[in-house]
C-alpha positions as CSV (number, residue, x, y, z in Angstrom):
1,X,120.7,121.1,98.2
2,X,123.9,119.7,98.4
3,X,124.7,121.8,101.7
4,X,121.3,120.8,103.0
5,X,122.2,117.3,102.3
6,X,125.7,117.9,104.4
7,X,123.7,119.1,107.1
8,X,121.1,116.5,107.3
9,X,123.9,114.4,107.7
10,X,125.5,115.9,110.6
11,X,122.8,116.2,112.5
12,X,121.4,112.6,112.4
13,X,124.5,110.5,111.6
14,X,125.4,108.1,114.3
15,X,129.3,108.1,114.2
16,X,132.1,110.8,112.8
17,X,131.9,108.5,109.2
18,X,128.5,107.9,108.8
19,X,126.4,108.2,105.7
20,X,124.5,105.3,105.3
21,X,122.7,104.3,108.2
22,X,119.1,103.9,108.4
23,X,119.2,107.2,110.7
24,X,120.8,109.4,108.1
25,X,118.8,107.8,105.0
26,X,115.7,108.6,106.7
27,X,116.3,111.7,107.1
28,X,117.6,112.4,103.9
29,X,114.5,110.8,102.4
30,X,112.0,112.9,104.0
31,X,114.1,116.1,103.1
32,X,113.8,115.1,99.4
33,X,109.8,114.1,100.0
34,X,109.0,117.6,101.6
35,X,110.6,119.4,99.0
36,X,108.7,117.2,96.1
37,X,105.8,118.1,98.4
38,X,106.2,121.6,98.2
39,X,107.1,121.4,94.0
40,X,103.8,119.7,93.6
41,X,101.6,122.0,95.1
42,X,103.4,124.8,92.0
43,X,103.3,122.0,89.6
44,X,100.4,119.7,90.1
45,X,100.8,118.0,86.6
46,X,104.2,116.6,86.8
47,X,103.4,113.3,87.0
48,X,106.8,111.9,86.2
49,X,108.1,113.4,89.2
50,X,105.4,111.8,91.0
51,X,106.4,108.2,90.3
52,X,110.0,108.8,92.2
53,X,108.2,110.4,94.6
54,X,105.7,107.5,95.5
55,X,108.9,105.1,95.5
56,X,110.9,107.6,98.1
57,X,108.1,107.4,100.4
58,X,107.7,103.5,100.2
59,X,111.8,103.1,100.8
60,X,111.1,105.3,103.6
61,X,108.8,103.3,105.0
62,X,110.4,100.2,104.5
63,X,113.6,101.8,106.5
64,X,111.2,103.3,109.0
65,X,109.6,99.5,109.5
66,X,113.1,98.1,109.4
67,X,114.1,100.5,112.7
68,X,110.9,100.0,114.5
69,X,112.0,96.3,114.5
70,X,115.6,96.8,115.6
71,X,116.4,100.2,117.6
72,X,112.8,101.0,119.1
73,X,114.3,103.8,121.0
74,X,116.1,105.3,118.0
75,X,112.9,104.9,116.3
76,X,110.8,107.0,118.5
77,X,113.7,109.6,118.3
78,X,113.5,109.9,114.4
79,X,109.9,110.6,114.7
80,X,109.9,113.3,116.7
81,X,113.0,114.6,115.3
82,X,111.4,115.0,111.8
83,X,108.0,115.2,112.9
84,X,106.5,112.4,111.0
85,X,103.5,111.5,113.1
86,X,100.9,113.7,114.5
């Protein structure tokens, strides 16, 4: 998971030392959400993890809303790169 996190940060960073920009945070949350989605297919009764999962989805939603308000071009790029909209 740590290597995967470094790869995601490298792919979405906006400058050399970027780790906390909305783009990186959205990408990291999406990675974790996808992982947990697969986890819930294997363990459907894991309700404790589901609460954190739903909080992550809400956090990603608010970060996406922020990005949409401030940087529309970046918002569209993130949606395409992460394949969030159909």
